[in-house]
TORMAR-318907 format. One record per residue: residue number from 0; residue in three letters; chain; x negated, y negated, z of N, C-alpha, C, CB in turn. Coordinates in steps of 0.1 Angstrom, whole numbers, plus 5000, padded with zeros to 4 digits. Glycine has a CB too. Example, Ala and Ser with C-alpha at 12.3 -4.5 7.8 and 13.67 -1.06 7.14 Angstrom:
2
+-------+------+-------+------+------+------+------+------+------+------+------+------+------+------+------+
! torba ! kepa ! lovex !  nc1 !  nc2 !  nc3 ! cac1 ! cac2 ! cac3 !  cc1 !  cc2 !  cc3 ! cbc1 ! cbc2 ! cbc3 !
+-------+------+-------+------+------+------+------+------+------+------+------+------+------+------+------+
!     0 !  ala !     A ! 4868 ! 5057 ! 5078 ! 4877 ! 5045 ! 5078 ! 4868 ! 5033 ! 5078 ! 4887 ! 5045 ! 5090 !
!     1 !  ser !     A ! 4872 ! 5022 ! 5071 ! 4863 ! 5011 ! 5071 ! 4871 ! 5000 ! 5079 ! 4859 ! 5006 ! 5057 !
+-------+------+-------+------+------+------+------+------+------+------+------+------+------+------+------+
end
This chain:
87
+-------+------+-------+------+------+------+------+------+------+------+------+------+------+------+------+
! torba ! kepa ! lovex !  nc1 !  nc2 !  nc3 ! cac1 ! cac2 ! cac3 !  cc1 !  cc2 !  cc3 ! cbc1 ! cbc2 ! cbc3 !
+-------+------+-------+------+------+------+------+------+------+------+------+------+------+------+------+
!     0 !  unk !     A ! 3770 ! 0658 ! 5454 ! 3756 ! 0666 ! 5453 ! 3765 ! 0676 ! 5444 ! 3746 ! 0672 ! 5470 !
!     1 !  unk !     A ! 3762 ! 0684 ! 5443 ! 3762 ! 0700 ! 5427 ! 3761 ! 0707 ! 5436 ! 3748 ! 0705 ! 5413 !
!     2 !  unk !     A ! 3772 ! 0711 ! 5443 ! 3772 ! 0728 ! 5456 ! 3773 ! 0743 ! 5445 ! 3794 ! 0729 ! 5472 !
!     3 !  unk !     A ! 3778 ! 0732 ! 5428 ! 3775 ! 0752 ! 5422 ! 3766 ! 0748 ! 5421 ! 3782 ! 0763 ! 5407 !
!     4 !  unk !     A ! 3754 ! 0738 ! 5414 ! 3738 ! 0746 ! 5411 ! 3734 ! 0751 ! 5423 ! 3724 ! 0735 ! 5407 !
!     5 !  unk !     A ! 3738 ! 0747 ! 5430 ! 3729 ! 0752 ! 5448 ! 3732 ! 0770 ! 5447 ! 3741 ! 0742 ! 5468 !
!     6 !  unk !     A ! 3756 ! 0769 ! 5446 ! 3754 ! 0776 ! 5447 ! 3746 ! 0791 ! 5439 ! 3761 ! 0774 ! 5451 !
!     7 !  unk !     A ! 3751 ! 0778 ! 5425 ! 3739 ! 0795 ! 5409 ! 3729 ! 0791 ! 5414 ! 3736 ! 0796 ! 5384 !
!     8 !  unk !     A ! 3716 ! 0788 ! 5424 ! 3705 ! 0786 ! 5426 ! 3704 ! 0798 ! 5434 ! 3701 ! 0773 ! 5430 !
!     9 !  unk !     A ! 3714 ! 0801 ! 5441 ! 3711 ! 0810 ! 5453 ! 3713 ! 0829 ! 5448 ! 3723 ! 0803 ! 5467 !
!    10 !  unk !     A ! 3723 ! 0824 ! 5439 ! 3734 ! 0839 ! 5445 ! 3729 ! 0846 ! 5427 ! 3761 ! 0832 ! 5449 !
!    11 !  unk !     A ! 3726 ! 0836 ! 5419 ! 3719 ! 0841 ! 5405 ! 3712 ! 0857 ! 5405 ! 3705 ! 0828 ! 5401 !
!    12 !  unk !     A ! 3707 ! 0856 ! 5414 ! 3695 ! 0871 ! 5419 ! 3702 ! 0878 ! 5427 ! 3678 ! 0868 ! 5430 !
!    13 !  unk !     A ! 3712 ! 0878 ! 5429 ! 3714 ! 0887 ! 5445 ! 3729 ! 0892 ! 5429 ! 3720 ! 0874 ! 5470 !
!    14 !  unk !     A ! 3730 ! 0893 ! 5422 ! 3744 ! 0896 ! 5419 ! 3738 ! 0906 ! 5405 ! 3758 ! 0878 ! 5416 !
!    15 !  unk !     A ! 3743 ! 0914 ! 5394 ! 3744 ! 0921 ! 5384 ! 3742 ! 0917 ! 5370 ! 3753 ! 0924 ! 5385 !
!    16 !  unk !     A ! 3757 ! 0904 ! 5372 ! 3760 ! 0897 ! 5365 ! 3760 ! 0881 ! 5366 ! 3768 ! 0901 ! 5362 !
!    17 !  unk !     A ! 3749 ! 0874 ! 5363 ! 3753 ! 0863 ! 5365 ! 3763 ! 0850 ! 5362 ! 3745 ! 0862 ! 5364 !
!    18 !  unk !     A ! 3765 ! 0856 ! 5352 ! 3772 ! 0849 ! 5337 ! 3785 ! 0852 ! 5341 ! 3768 ! 0856 ! 5319 !
!    19 !  unk !     A ! 3792 ! 0866 ! 5349 ! 3804 ! 0862 ! 5351 ! 3811 ! 0852 ! 5365 ! 3807 ! 0875 ! 5350 !
!    20 !  unk !     A ! 3797 ! 0847 ! 5368 ! 3803 ! 0843 ! 5383 ! 3814 ! 0827 ! 5378 ! 3786 ! 0838 ! 5396 !
!    21 !  unk !     A ! 3823 ! 0830 ! 5388 ! 3832 ! 0814 ! 5385 ! 3827 ! 0806 ! 5402 ! 3856 ! 0817 ! 5383 !
!    22 !  unk !     A ! 3828 ! 0798 ! 5405 ! 3822 ! 0793 ! 5418 ! 3834 ! 0776 ! 5408 ! 3796 ! 0794 ! 5421 !
!    23 !  unk !     A ! 3839 ! 0771 ! 5420 ! 3852 ! 0768 ! 5418 ! 3846 ! 0754 ! 5426 ! 3865 ! 0779 ! 5424 !
!    24 !  unk !     A ! 3849 ! 0744 ! 5431 ! 3842 ! 0732 ! 5443 ! 3854 ! 0725 ! 5447 ! 3828 ! 0718 ! 5436 !
!    25 !  unk !     A ! 3859 ! 0720 ! 5456 ! 3871 ! 0712 ! 5460 ! 3870 ! 0705 ! 5470 ! 3880 ! 0718 ! 5462 !
!    26 !  unk !     A ! 3878 ! 0699 ! 5472 ! 3879 ! 0690 ! 5483 ! 3888 ! 0696 ! 5495 ! 3885 ! 0675 ! 5478 !
!    27 !  unk !     A ! 3884 ! 0702 ! 5511 ! 3894 ! 0704 ! 5515 ! 3904 ! 0702 ! 5526 ! 3891 ! 0710 ! 5514 !
!    28 !  unk !     A ! 3908 ! 0706 ! 5532 ! 3923 ! 0698 ! 5541 ! 3916 ! 0684 ! 5548 ! 3930 ! 0711 ! 5559 !
!    29 !  unk !     A ! 3907 ! 0686 ! 5549 ! 3905 ! 0669 ! 5550 ! 3891 ! 0664 ! 5538 ! 3899 ! 0664 ! 5571 !
!    30 !  unk !     A ! 3888 ! 0653 ! 5540 ! 3879 ! 0639 ! 5532 ! 3864 ! 0647 ! 5533 ! 3881 ! 0620 ! 5543 !
!    31 !  unk !     A ! 3864 ! 0655 ! 5548 ! 3850 ! 0656 ! 5550 ! 3845 ! 0673 ! 5544 ! 3846 ! 0651 ! 5568 !
!    32 !  unk !     A ! 3856 ! 0677 ! 5545 ! 3855 ! 0693 ! 5542 ! 3857 ! 0695 ! 5526 ! 3869 ! 0702 ! 5551 !
!    33 !  unk !     A ! 3845 ! 0705 ! 5521 ! 3844 ! 0712 ! 5503 ! 3845 ! 0729 ! 5509 ! 3825 ! 0707 ! 5491 !
!    34 !  unk !     A ! 3854 ! 0728 ! 5500 ! 3858 ! 0741 ! 5499 ! 3851 ! 0747 ! 5482 ! 3877 ! 0740 ! 5500 !
!    35 !  unk !     A ! 3846 ! 0756 ! 5489 ! 3837 ! 0767 ! 5471 ! 3839 ! 0779 ! 5472 ! 3817 ! 0769 ! 5470 !
!    36 !  unk !     A ! 3846 ! 0780 ! 5462 ! 3852 ! 0795 ! 5462 ! 3845 ! 0803 ! 5449 ! 3870 ! 0795 ! 5460 !
!    37 !  unk !     A ! 3840 ! 0814 ! 5453 ! 3833 ! 0823 ! 5447 ! 3838 ! 0837 ! 5444 ! 3824 ! 0825 ! 5453 !
!    38 !  unk !     A ! 3837 ! 0834 ! 5426 ! 3849 ! 0848 ! 5422 ! 3839 ! 0853 ! 5412 ! 3868 ! 0843 ! 5412 !
!    39 !  unk !     A ! 3841 ! 0864 ! 5411 ! 3828 ! 0876 ! 5410 ! 3838 ! 0887 ! 5406 ! 3816 ! 0880 ! 5426 !
!    40 !  unk !     A ! 3829 ! 0901 ! 5402 ! 3835 ! 0912 ! 5404 ! 3833 ! 0920 ! 5414 ! 3833 ! 0917 ! 5395 !
!    41 !  unk !     A ! 3841 ! 0931 ! 5418 ! 3843 ! 0932 ! 5429 ! 3826 ! 0938 ! 5434 ! 3857 ! 0942 ! 5431 !
!    42 !  unk !     A ! 3823 ! 0944 ! 5424 ! 3809 ! 0952 ! 5426 ! 3798 ! 0936 ! 5433 ! 3803 ! 0961 ! 5405 !
!    43 !  unk !     A ! 3803 ! 0929 ! 5427 ! 3793 ! 0917 ! 5430 ! 3796 ! 0911 ! 5441 ! 3791 ! 0906 ! 5419 !
!    44 !  unk !     A ! 3806 ! 0905 ! 5445 ! 3815 ! 0902 ! 5455 ! 3806 ! 0904 ! 5468 ! 3828 ! 0910 ! 5453 !
!    45 !  unk !     A ! 3809 ! 0924 ! 5469 ! 3803 ! 0934 ! 5478 ! 3789 ! 0930 ! 5479 ! 3804 ! 0947 ! 5474 !
!    46 !  unk !     A ! 3779 ! 0924 ! 5466 ! 3766 ! 0921 ! 5471 ! 3766 ! 0910 ! 5480 ! 3756 ! 0917 ! 5459 !
!    47 !  unk !     A ! 3775 ! 0897 ! 5471 ! 3773 ! 0885 ! 5483 ! 3777 ! 0880 ! 5491 ! 3772 ! 0877 ! 5483 !
!    48 !  unk !     A ! 3791 ! 0894 ! 5501 ! 3789 ! 0893 ! 5513 ! 3776 ! 0904 ! 5520 ! 3803 ! 0894 ! 5518 !
!    49 !  unk !     A ! 3773 ! 0914 ! 5510 ! 3762 ! 0920 ! 5524 ! 3769 ! 0929 ! 5534 ! 3756 ! 0908 ! 5534 !
!    50 !  unk !     A ! 3762 ! 0936 ! 5537 ! 3771 ! 0945 ! 5551 ! 3766 ! 0934 ! 5562 ! 3764 ! 0965 ! 5556 !
!    51 !  unk !     A ! 3782 ! 0941 ! 5562 ! 3782 ! 0933 ! 5582 ! 3784 ! 0918 ! 5578 ! 3761 ! 0933 ! 5595 !
!    52 !  unk !     A ! 3785 ! 0912 ! 5565 ! 3785 ! 0896 ! 5560 ! 3775 ! 0890 ! 5559 ! 3792 ! 0888 ! 5567 !
!    53 !  unk !     A ! 3761 ! 0900 ! 5564 ! 3745 ! 0891 ! 5564 ! 3742 ! 0881 ! 5557 ! 3734 ! 0898 ! 5560 !
!    54 !  unk !     A ! 3748 ! 0882 ! 5538 ! 3745 ! 0882 ! 5530 ! 3754 ! 0861 ! 5531 ! 3749 ! 0898 ! 5521 !
!    55 !  unk !     A ! 3761 ! 0867 ! 5529 ! 3778 ! 0856 ! 5526 ! 3775 ! 0844 ! 5540 ! 3801 ! 0869 ! 5531 !
!    56 !  unk !     A ! 3771 ! 0850 ! 5551 ! 3766 ! 0842 ! 5567 ! 3751 ! 0832 ! 5558 ! 3758 ! 0860 ! 5584 !
!    57 !  unk !     A ! 3741 ! 0840 ! 5558 ! 3735 ! 0834 ! 5549 ! 3735 ! 0826 ! 5540 ! 3733 ! 0838 ! 5546 !
!    58 !  unk !     A ! 3744 ! 0828 ! 5530 ! 3748 ! 0819 ! 5515 ! 3760 ! 0794 ! 5526 ! 3772 ! 0842 ! 5500 !
!    59 !  unk !     A ! 3765 ! 0806 ! 5534 ! 3771 ! 0797 ! 5546 ! 3764 ! 0788 ! 5550 ! 3774 ! 0803 ! 5557 !
!    60 !  unk !     A ! 3754 ! 0793 ! 5556 ! 3743 ! 0784 ! 5566 ! 3733 ! 0776 ! 5556 ! 3732 ! 0797 ! 5578 !
!    61 !  unk !     A ! 3725 ! 0781 ! 5546 ! 3721 ! 0776 ! 5538 ! 3723 ! 0763 ! 5529 ! 3721 ! 0783 ! 5534 !
!    62 !  unk !     A ! 3735 ! 0766 ! 5526 ! 3751 ! 0759 ! 5510 ! 3755 ! 0741 ! 5527 ! 3783 ! 0785 ! 5507 !
!    63 !  unk !     A ! 3755 ! 0747 ! 5541 ! 3761 ! 0741 ! 5546 ! 3747 ! 0728 ! 5551 ! 3770 ! 0750 ! 5555 !
!    64 !  unk !     A ! 3736 ! 0730 ! 5560 ! 3728 ! 0721 ! 5557 ! 3729 ! 0721 ! 5546 ! 3716 ! 0721 ! 5560 !
!    65 !  unk !     A ! 3729 ! 0721 ! 5530 ! 3723 ! 0708 ! 5517 ! 3740 ! 0700 ! 5523 ! 3722 ! 0715 ! 5492 !
!    66 !  unk !     A ! 3754 ! 0709 ! 5531 ! 3763 ! 0694 ! 5528 ! 3762 ! 0682 ! 5542 ! 3782 ! 0698 ! 5526 !
!    67 !  unk !     A ! 3754 ! 0683 ! 5555 ! 3750 ! 0682 ! 5565 ! 3741 ! 0667 ! 5555 ! 3742 ! 0697 ! 5574 !
!    68 !  unk !     A ! 3734 ! 0670 ! 5545 ! 3733 ! 0658 ! 5539 ! 3739 ! 0649 ! 5539 ! 3733 ! 0658 ! 5531 !
!    69 !  unk !     A ! 3750 ! 0651 ! 5533 ! 3759 ! 0638 ! 5526 ! 3774 ! 0640 ! 5543 ! 3768 ! 0646 ! 5502 !
!    70 !  unk !     A ! 3773 ! 0646 ! 5555 ! 3779 ! 0646 ! 5568 ! 3792 ! 0657 ! 5559 ! 3784 ! 0626 ! 5576 !
!    71 !  unk !     A ! 3799 ! 0661 ! 5552 ! 3803 ! 0674 ! 5549 ! 3804 ! 0686 ! 5555 ! 3799 ! 0676 ! 5542 !
!    72 !  unk !     A ! 3816 ! 0693 ! 5559 ! 3816 ! 0709 ! 5564 ! 3821 ! 0713 ! 5547 ! 3831 ! 0714 ! 5582 !
!    73 !  unk !     A ! 3811 ! 0727 ! 5547 ! 3813 ! 0738 ! 5537 ! 3822 ! 0749 ! 5539 ! 3801 ! 0744 ! 5536 !
!    74 !  unk !     A ! 3832 ! 0751 ! 5527 ! 3834 ! 0762 ! 5533 ! 3833 ! 0770 ! 5522 ! 3847 ! 0762 ! 5540 !
!    75 !  unk !     A ! 3834 ! 0783 ! 5527 ! 3831 ! 0791 ! 5516 ! 3834 ! 0804 ! 5515 ! 3819 ! 0791 ! 5513 !
!    76 !  unk !     A ! 3846 ! 0807 ! 5502 ! 3855 ! 0825 ! 5504 ! 3845 ! 0827 ! 5490 ! 3881 ! 0829 ! 5502 !
!    77 !  unk !     A ! 3850 ! 0837 ! 5495 ! 3850 ! 0851 ! 5488 ! 3858 ! 0859 ! 5476 ! 3851 ! 0859 ! 5497 !
!    78 !  unk !     A ! 3860 ! 0857 ! 5464 ! 3868 ! 0868 ! 5461 ! 3866 ! 0876 ! 5450 ! 3879 ! 0864 ! 5460 !
!    79 !  unk !     A ! 3878 ! 0885 ! 5445 ! 3864 ! 0892 ! 5432 ! 3877 ! 0898 ! 5423 ! 3849 ! 0909 ! 5440 !
!    80 !  unk !     A ! 3871 ! 0890 ! 5415 ! 3885 ! 0901 ! 5398 ! 3889 ! 0913 ! 5402 ! 3878 ! 0907 ! 5380 !
!    81 !  unk !     A ! 3902 ! 0902 ! 5398 ! 3910 ! 0925 ! 5403 ! 3909 ! 0937 ! 5389 ! 3938 ! 0926 ! 5407 !
!    82 !  unk !     A ! 3909 ! 0945 ! 5386 ! 3908 ! 0957 ! 5373 ! 3918 ! 0953 ! 5371 ! 3906 ! 0973 ! 5374 !
!    83 !  unk !     A ! 3920 ! 0959 ! 5357 ! 3931 ! 0958 ! 5355 ! 3938 ! 0970 ! 5352 ! 3932 ! 0950 ! 5349 !
!    84 !  unk !     A ! 3952 ! 0972 ! 5355 ! 3953 ! 0983 ! 5350 ! 3961 ! 0989 ! 5337 ! 3955 ! 0987 ! 5358 !
!    85 !  unk !     A ! 3961 ! 1000 ! 5334 ! 3963 ! 1004 ! 5323 ! 3970 ! 1018 ! 5321 ! 3951 ! 1002 ! 5318 !
!    86 !  unk !     A ! 3985 ! 1015 ! 5323 ! 3995 ! 1026 ! 5319 ! 3992 ! 1037 ! 5303 ! 4011 ! 1016 ! 5318 !
+-------+------+-------+------+------+------+------+------+------+------+------+------+------+------+------+
end
């Protein structure tokens, strides 16, 4: 299943700059697990997590349902790009 495409479809309208989103899909600790890492700018990461994690939980639930068709457990992790410090 193309989890990257599913995630992009769900989040592109939420974030400010969809082209800057980096999605990495890899195997988890067991063959049944799939790890999806979503990296974005700090503001977009905050949008994707949402107030009290409500958006993140909804994304996990929807993608998790897609994974059940392949008997997979989906884990989503959010990361933000760090701002480079200029001295």
